[in-house]
C-alpha positions in Angstrom: 170.6 -66.2 190.1 170.8 -64.5 193.4 170.2 -60.6 193.1 171.3 -57.8 195.5 169.4 -55.1 196.6 170.3 -51.6 195.4 170.2 -50.0 198.6 173.2 -52.2 199.5 175.3 -50.5 196.8 177.6 -47.7 197.5 179.3 -45.7 194.9 183.2 -45.7 195.0 184.0 -44.0 191.9 182.1 -42.9 188.8 180.7 -45.5 186.8 181.3 -48.4 189.5 179.8 -49.7 192.7 180.5 -52.5 195.3 178.6 -54.0 198.0 178.3 -52.5 201.5 179.9 -55.5 203.0 183.4 -54.5 200.6 183.3 -50.7 201.5 185.5 -51.0 204.5 188.1 -52.9 202.9 188.0 -50.6 199.9 188.3 -47.7 202.0 191.6 -48.9 203.6 193.0 -49.0 200.3 192.0 -45.5 199.5 193.7 -44.5 202.6 197.0 -46.0 202.0 197.0 -44.7 198.4 196.7 -41.1 199.9 199.4 -41.4 202.2 201.8 -42.7 199.6 201.2 -40.2 197.6 201.5 -37.1 200.0 205.0 -38.9 201.0 206.0 -39.1 197.4 205.3 -35.3 197.0 207.2 -34.6 200.4 210.1 -36.3 199.1 210.2 -34.8 195.7 209.9 -31.4 197.2 213.0 -32.1 199.3 214.9 -33.6 196.1 214.3 -30.3 194.2 215.0 -27.9 197.2 218.3 -29.7 197.9 219.2 -29.5 194.2 218.4 -25.8 194.0 220.7 -25.1 197.2 223.6 -26.8 195.6 223.5 -24.9 192.6 223.3 -21.7 194.3 226.3 -22.5 196.3 228.3 -23.4 193.4 227.6 -19.7 192.0 230.8 -17.4 192.3 230.0 -14.1 193.8 229.9 -11.2 191.2 232.4 -8.9 192.9 235.1 -11.8 192.8 234.4 -12.3 188.8 237.0 -10.5 186.4 234.4 -10.6 183.6 230.8 -10.8 184.2 229.0 -8.8 181.7 225.6 -7.0 181.7 223.5 -4.5 179.6 224.9 -1.1 179.5 222.7 1.7 180.9 223.4 3.7 177.8 222.7 2.9 174.2 226.0 1.5 173.4 227.1 -1.9 172.4 230.8 -1.5 172.7 232.8 -4.4 174.3 235.7 -3.9 176.9 238.1 -6.1 178.8 237.0 -7.0 182.2 238.6 -5.3 185.0 240.9 -7.2 187.4 239.6 -8.2 190.7 241.7 -5.6 192.3 240.3 -3.0 190.3 236.7 -3.9 190.7 237.3 -4.4 194.4 238.4 -1.0 194.6 235.5 0.9 192.8 233.3 -1.1 194.7 234.7 0.3 198.1 234.7 3.6 196.3 231.1 3.7 195.4 230.1 1.9 198.8 228.4 -1.2 196.8 228.2 -4.1 199.0 226.1 -7.4 198.9 224.0 -8.5 202.1 226.0 -10.9 204.2 225.0 -14.6 203.0 223.6 -13.5 199.7 224.9 -15.2 196.8 225.1 -13.3 193.4 222.5 -14.6 190.8 223.8 -15.7 187.3 222.9 -13.2 184.5 220.9 -14.0 181.5 223.3 -14.0 178.6 226.5 -13.7 180.5 229.3 -14.7 178.2 232.7 -13.6 177.9 233.3 -10.4 175.8 229.4 -9.8 175.3 229.2 -6.5 177.4 230.7 -4.4 180.2 232.0 -5.9 183.5 230.3 -5.7 186.9 232.1 -2.9 188.2 231.8 -1.1 184.7 227.9 -1.3 185.3 228.2 -0.2 188.8 230.1 2.6 187.4 227.6 3.7 185.1 224.8 3.5 187.8 226.5 5.8 189.7 227.1 8.3 186.9 223.4 7.9 186.0 222.1 8.4 189.6 224.6 11.6 190.5 222.4 14.6 191.1 224.7 17.1 189.8 227.7 17.5 187.4 229.8 18.1 190.5 229.2 14.7 191.7 230.0 12.9 188.4 233.2 15.0 188.2 234.2 13.9 191.9 233.7 10.3 190.8 235.7 10.6 187.5 238.6 12.0 190.0 238.1 8.9 192.2 237.5 6.2 189.7 238.1 7.4 186.4 241.0 5.0 185.6 238.5 2.1 186.3 236.1 3.5 183.7 235.7 2.4 180.3 234.5 4.1 177.1 230.6 3.4 178.1 231.3 4.8 181.6 233.4 7.9 180.2 230.7 8.8 177.3 227.9 8.5 180.1 229.8 10.5 182.3 230.4 13.7 180.1 227.1 13.2 178.5 225.6 13.6 181.9 227.7 16.5 182.9 226.7 18.5 179.9 222.8 17.6 180.6 223.2 19.1 184.2 225.1 22.1 182.8 222.1 23.2 180.4 220.4 24.2 183.4 222.6 27.3 184.0 224.1 29.7 181.3 227.3 30.0 183.4 227.7 26.2 184.5 229.5 25.4 181.4 232.1 28.0 181.9 232.6 27.0 185.8 232.6 23.4 185.0 235.5 23.6 182.0 237.8 25.2 184.5 238.0 22.5 186.9 240.5 19.8 186.7 238.5 17.0 186.7 237.0 18.2 183.4 240.3 18.0 182.1 240.8 14.4 183.4 237.7 13.7 182.0 238.7 14.9 178.6 242.2 13.4 178.8 240.5 9.7 179.6 237.9 10.2 176.4 240.9 10.9 174.4 242.9 8.0 175.4 240.5 5.5 174.1 238.9 7.3 171.4 239.3 4.6 169.0 237.3 1.9 171.1 234.1 3.8 171.0 231.1 2.9 169.0 228.6 5.0 167.4 226.4 6.1 170.3 229.4 6.8 172.5 230.9 9.2 170.0 227.6 10.9 169.4 227.4 11.3 173.4 230.7 13.1 173.6 230.5 15.2 170.8 227.1 16.4 171.9 228.4 17.1 175.1 231.5 19.2 173.8 228.9 21.2 171.8 226.6 21.7 174.6 229.2 22.8 177.2 230.7 25.1 174.1 234.1 24.4 174.4 236.6 26.3 172.4 237.2 24.4 169.0 240.8 25.9 168.9 241.7 24.7 172.2 240.5 21.4 171.9 241.5 20.8 168.0 243.2 17.4 168.7 240.5 15.8 170.6 237.8 16.9 168.3 240.0 16.1 165.2 240.8 12.5 166.5 236.7 12.1 167.4 235.9 13.2 163.7 238.5 10.7 162.3 236.7 7.9 164.1 233.1 9.1 163.1 234.1 9.2 159.7 235.2 5.7 159.9 232.0 4.3 161.4 229.3 6.6 160.0 227.5 3.5 158.5 226.8 2.4 162.0 225.2 5.3 163.2 221.7 5.5 164.2 219.2 8.2 162.5 219.1 9.7 166.3 222.8 9.3 166.6 223.7 11.1 162.9 221.0 14.3 163.9 223.1 14.7 167.1 226.3 14.2 165.7 225.6 16.6 162.6 224.2 19.2 165.3 227.4 19.0 167.5 229.9 19.3 164.2 227.7 22.6 163.0 227.8 23.9 166.3 231.5 23.2 167.0 231.9 25.2 163.6 233.4 22.3 161.9 232.8 21.7 158.2 234.2 19.4 155.3 233.5 15.8 153.8 232.3 14.3 156.9 229.0 16.4 156.6 228.5 15.3 153.2 228.7 11.8 154.5 226.3 12.2 157.3 223.8 13.7 154.6 224.1 10.7 152.4 223.9 8.2 155.5 220.8 10.0 156.8 218.8 11.1 153.6 217.0 7.6 153.3 215.6 7.8 156.6 214.4 11.3 156.7 210.8 10.7 156.1 210.5 8.6 159.0 212.7 10.6 161.2 211.4 11.6 164.9 210.8 15.4 164.6 213.5 16.5 167.0 216.0 14.6 165.2 214.9 15.9 161.9 215.2 19.3 162.8 218.7 19.1 164.3 219.7 17.4 161.1 218.4 19.6 158.8 219.7 22.9 160.7 223.1 21.4 160.9 223.0 20.2 157.0 221.8 23.9 156.2 224.4 25.6 158.4 227.2 23.6 156.9 226.3 24.3 153.5 225.7 20.8 152.4 221.9 21.2 152.1 220.2 21.8 149.0 216.6 22.6 147.7 216.1 19.1 147.2 216.9 18.2 150.8 214.7 21.3 151.9 211.8 20.1 149.8 211.7 16.5 151.2 212.0 18.1 154.8 209.2 20.2 154.0 207.0 17.5 152.8 207.5 15.6 155.9 206.5 18.8 158.2 203.8 19.6 156.2 202.1 16.1 156.0 202.3 15.8 159.7 202.2 19.4 161.3 200.7 18.4 164.6 203.7 16.2 165.5 206.0 18.9 165.4 206.5 21.1 168.8 207.0 25.0 168.5 210.7 24.5 169.1 211.2 21.8 166.4 209.3 23.9 163.9 211.4 26.9 164.8 214.6 24.9 164.2 213.5 24.0 160.9 212.6 27.4 160.1 216.0 28.7 161.0 217.5 25.8 158.6 215.5 27.0 155.7 216.2 30.6 156.3 220.0 30.0 156.4 219.6 28.0 153.0 217.2 30.5 151.2 214.5 28.0 151.1 211.2 30.0 150.4 208.3 27.6 150.3 205.2 29.6 150.7 203.0 27.1 152.5 205.5 26.3 155.3 206.2 29.9 155.9 202.4 30.4 156.1 202.3 27.4 158.6 205.0 29.1 160.5 203.3 32.4 160.7 200.0 31.1 161.5 201.4 29.1 164.3 202.9 32.2 166.0 199.3 34.3 165.6 197.7 31.4 167.5 200.4 30.0 170.0 202.9 32.8 170.3 201.9 33.8 173.9 203.1 30.2 174.9 206.3 30.2 173.4 209.5 30.0 175.2 212.4 32.7 175.0 214.4 30.5 172.6 211.6 29.6 170.3 210.7 33.3 169.9 214.4 34.5 169.2 214.6 31.5 166.8 211.7 32.3 164.9 212.2 36.1 165.0 215.7 35.5 163.4 214.3 33.2 160.8 211.3 35.1 159.7 213.9 38.2 159.4 216.5 36.2 157.3 214.0 34.7 155.1 212.3 37.9 154.5 208.9 36.7 155.6 208.1 39.0 158.5 204.7 40.4 158.8 203.9 43.3 161.2 201.1 41.5 163.0 203.4 38.7 163.7 206.2 41.0 164.5 204.0 42.6 167.1 203.3 39.3 168.8 206.9 38.6 169.0 208.2 41.9 170.3 205.1 41.9 173.0 205.8 38.3 174.2 209.5 39.0 174.2 209.1 42.4 176.5 206.9 40.0 178.8 209.8 37.3 179.0 212.6 39.1 178.9 214.1 37.7 182.1 214.0 34.2 180.5 216.3 34.9 177.8 219.8 33.6 177.7 222.6 35.6 175.9 222.3 33.4 172.9 218.8 34.0 172.5 219.3 37.9 173.0 221.8 38.0 170.4 219.4 36.2 167.9 216.5 38.5 168.9 218.4 41.8 168.5 220.1 40.3 165.1 216.4 40.1 164.0 215.8 43.7 164.8 218.7 44.4 162.6 217.6 43.0 159.7 213.8 44.3 159.9 215.3 47.8 160.8 213.2 47.4 163.9 214.3 50.4 166.1 212.2 49.7 169.3 214.5 51.3 171.9 213.0 49.8 174.8 213.4 46.1 173.5 216.7 46.4 172.6 218.0 48.2 175.8 216.5 45.6 177.8 218.2 43.1 175.6 221.4 44.6 176.1 221.0 45.1 179.8 220.2 41.5 180.2 223.1 40.1 178.1 225.5 42.3 179.8 224.3 41.3 183.5 226.3 39.1 185.7 225.6 35.3 185.1 224.3 35.5 181.6 226.9 33.7 179.9 227.6 36.1 177.2 230.8 35.4 175.4 233.1 37.7 173.4 232.1 36.6 170.2 228.4 37.0 171.2 229.4 40.4 172.7 230.7 41.4 169.2 227.5 40.2 167.5 225.6 42.1 169.6 227.3 45.2 169.2 227.3 44.9 165.5 223.5 44.6 165.7 223.1 47.5 167.8 225.1 49.7 165.4 223.1 48.7 162.8 220.1 50.1 164.6 222.2 53.3 165.7 221.9 52.2 169.4 225.3 51.8 170.6 225.6 51.2 174.3 228.7 51.6 176.4 227.9 48.4 178.5 229.3 46.4 175.2 232.3 48.6 174.8 234.1 46.6 177.2 233.6 43.6 175.8 235.4 44.5 172.5 238.5 45.9 173.8 
């Protein structure tokens, strides 16, 4: 049998060999295969591209839909009816929202009828959130309030209140504006549609803005009625904020009992801020007892490092109102004052001073720290904080004329935000100390 020299073989692929004389024919076949493969890839790419362009051209622009839904930028899952094309277009023009020419809208995930707010509502919410002042939000309400749904309105009133917290006089200036009245009217008109988070936001805003409960009794009553019907739907945080708002507005009753019942199972896992707000509200509303306070105390004592000074102060104020005197807790409070008192804000100082005085837990060295730091930071005290500080002095019989005179002067200064009720409380505390001040006389006429 004839043999072939190994030098005449060339490797074509792994594990195969052909004679040199056949190599040129094989290379031609390989070249032809490569060309066909490239052509197939190109054809496939053109088919896919054409299909994608066809899909894009069939998408209806969002601005022309009457009910395209997206996730709200506030924590609320309420559903709303789609706005008309005309209303959405008007809102988009007002907010100056436009899509670049030639750019089609992208379909959103989960866009189903009734699954969330419409596109114009989402844009309104974005505009409210991006506003840089309470005045900007009120101007938006004035121009587009009728197009807003309950999520937009709850977001708007909540944001206005947040902006107003930065100035003691801002709430009083805002509540006199017609846009604020319009906002409240729009909220009240659709109050039964609000879900738990929206209800909590509205109540928190009203309390933060320090509205007159009697002047807005009808709105508050309707809010509380809806809250009571949906209290089982509230999260632990929403329960805490709602309870705080109700107590701040001076409203008590069966609703606070229902809130306690709903919130109590989640107390041990509550965030420190939510727990502090909740226990203060329940104690201020007279629906807390030693059992509840003991549960809260165990939570605080088991993880004290998680509680900031303000949260610890709010819990202390709650316990002082309820008359709860756990020695370990009050020792923790006093040790914290001695260790970190120099860093406290004016609000924390005032709250702890009143808490210690009401609970009869004040010690001379602790009081000395509070007075010294208060004198240094007097210019930062708000009217409410000054009232608390002077009331603490009255309870402790602390006749520090310099401190009290400084408090009265700051409270009566222009722009302090002192209300007639607070002026009356301040005057009463000063009289207990035998330090009547003429500056307060005009407030009580």
